[in-house]
N, C-alpha and C positions, 0 to 999 in steps of 0.2 A: 105053562106060560102062554100057550096058545099059538099053534103053528099057523093059524089063519089070520093072525093080527098083523097090521102094518108094522114095519120095522120101527117106526117112530114111537108107536105105543109101547113096544117092547123096550126100546131104549129109555123111554121116560120111566117105566117101571123099574128098570135096573138102576137108573140114575138116582131115583128116590131112595131105593133100598141101600145103595152104596153110600149115599150121603148120610143116611140114618146110622149105618154101621160105623162110618168114620167119626161121626159126632159122638157116638157111644165110646169108641176107642179113645178119642181125645179126652172125654170126660174121665174115663178110667185112669188114663195117664196122670191127669191133674189130681185126681183123688188119691192115687198111689203116692205121688210126690208129696201131697199135703199130709198124708198119713205118716210117711217116713219122717217128715219134718216135725210133726206133732209128737211122734214117738221119741225122737231125740230130745225135744224140749220138755217132755213130760216124764222123763226117766226118774227124776227125783220126786215126783208127785204121785207115787203109786198109791198112796192112801186116799187120794182125792178121786171122787167119782166124776168122770167126764163123759158126757153123752156126745157122740159125734155121729150125726146122721149120714147115711149114705143115700144120696138122692139120684134118681134116674137123670140122665143127661138132659133130657127135655125140661124137667123141673128145675134143674140147676140153671140152665140157660134162662128160663123164665124168671127165676129169682134174681139173677144178675140184671136182667132187663128191668125188672120191677124196681130194684135199687137205683138204677140209673134214672128211671122216670121219676121216682120219688125225689131224687136229688135235684132234678130239673124243676119239679113243681115247687119244692120248698126253698130252692136257692141255696141249699147247703151242699156239702161235699157228697160224693158217692158213698152210700152206706155199704158196709161189708155184708154180703148176702147172709153169712152165718148169723149176724146180729138181727136179721129180720125174722128168722125162723121162730124163736121163742115167743115174741109178741104176737106173731100171726097165729101160732098154735093156741096160745092162751086166749086170744079173742075168739077163735073158732070154738074152743071147748066151752067158753063162757056163753056163747050163743046157741050151743047145742042143747035143746030142751030135754031130749031123751037122756043124754049123759047126766044132766043136772038132776033129773028125776031119779035115775039109778043111783047116783052118788048120795042123794039124800036118803034113799031107802037103805043103802048099805050102812050109812052113818047112824041110823036110828035102830 
């Protein structure tokens, strides 16, 4: 950590690392609670294939913020972050030329 660094630098480093660790912990708590709730509600739907992405805390926070900004910009209600994932991935894959080229090659 650096024995010759000023205490303020050490404190700033520890604070940033602690905040990051706590953010990750909060995210995992929310993810665990959501997974338990989903498991309860999906017990009768075992034949249905359900994709449930596990996102890093920072990505999850950014996705929530993105939904809030989108709501402000469009004047609509806040969008559920989970509903943003599929359209964003679809657009990303549609714009990926290398993926499209490989997909065409596999199809032919």
